[in-house]
Structure formats: structure tokens, C-alpha cells
N, C-alpha and C positions, 0 to 999 in steps of 0.2 A: 092727391097722389104723392105730394111731397111728404106727407107724413107717413105714408106707408113706406117710401124709399128710406126715410130716416129711421124708422123702426127697424127696417131689415139691416141697414148698415150698423145700427147700434146692437144688434142681436149678438155680436162677437162671434159670428159663424164665417167671417171672411168673405162674405157675398157682397157683390157690388151691383145694385139694381141700377136700371135706366128706364126711362118712359119716353114715349113718343106723344104724350098728351092723351092718349086713349088707353094705352096698355103699359103696365110695369112689367119689364122683363128682368129676369133674375138668373144670369148664366151660372150654372153650377159646375164648378171645377173638378176635374178628373180626379178620382181617388187614388192618388199616388201615396207612397208610403208616408211622405211628410204630412199629407192632408189627413190621413188616417190618424196619425199621432196627434195632430192639432185638433181633430174632432174628439179624440179619446180624452185629451186634456179638458176640453169643453164638458164632456160628459162628466168627468171627475168633479169639475167645478159645480155643475148643476146638482150633482149628487150631494156634495157638501152643503150647499145651500138647503137642499131638501131635509138632510139631516138636521141642520140647524133650526129649521121651521119646526120639525117634529119635537125638538128638545125644548124650544120655546114654548110649545103647546103644553108640554110636561111641566114646566116651571109654572105657567099659568094655572094649571089644574092642581098642582101641589100647594100653590098659595092660596087657591080657593078652599081646598080642604082644610088647611091650617087656620084659615080664617073662620070657617064654620065651626071648627073645633074651639078656637077662641071665644066664638060668640055662643057656645054651648048648644048649638044646633046638631052636632053629632058626638058620638063618644069617642074616646081615644081608640077603641077597637075599630069602629068604623073609619076613623081617620087612617088607620094603619092599613086597613083592607083597601081603602081607596087608594093610598099611596102605592101599594103593592100592584094593583090593578092598573094604575097609570104607568107604572114602570114597565109592567108586562106588555101593554099596549105600545109603549114607546119602543121597546125592543123588537117588537113584531114589525113595526113599521121602518125602523132602522134596517133591519135584516131585509125587508122588501126592497128598500133603496139599494142597499149593497147587492143583493142578488141581481137586481136590474142594471146596475152599473157593471157588474162582472159579465153579464149576458152581452150587453152593448159592446164592451170591450172585446169579448170574443167575436162578435160580429165585425168589428172594425179591424182588429189586429190578428185575428185568427189564431189566438192562443188557447 
């Protein structure tokens, strides 16, 4: 139970769990304007982390393509096509994250 409480506290959501030995209770604060803004900041942070993960995957894929070219396992044309495809997939996923962030902001802030 201690691990569960610790993880909830570490979640950066401003939640303060308590347990009675059998049950972990997590009081959820009212959604005031300040709380909504705080949650929006959290959404932005999570979205940026998501974009960074996608970009890291792009870097890894591009490095693999360049290694395949260097090892003469693919042609320059295939490398170029691969790099273009990786960028297209990256752009699609970053857009998905951006769209989800905007939707959540609308839900939270009503804009």
C-alpha cells in the first residue's frame, strides 16, 4: 500500500492519498479555475514528453537506416524513402499528440 500511495503522490497531480490499512483513499479536489489551469499545465508537460519520445523513435529509426546504407544493405534511394516515411509517421504522431492536448485543454479550460 505504501508503494501505491508513494506513486500517487509522485504523479504530480496534486493528490494526497491516505490508507487505513485496507483501502487507499484518494480525495479528488474540486475543479476550481486554478486546479483546471494546473491540470492543463500537467497535460502540456505530458504532451511534450510524448513528442520527445516520438522524436527519439525517429532518431533511432533514422540511425538504423543510415547504418543499413553504410553497410550496403539498402540503396540510397531506399534510405531516402525510409527517411521520408519515418518523418511522415513522426509528423502524424506529433499531430495526434497536439490534437489530444488541444482537446483536453478545451475540456479543462472551455476555450
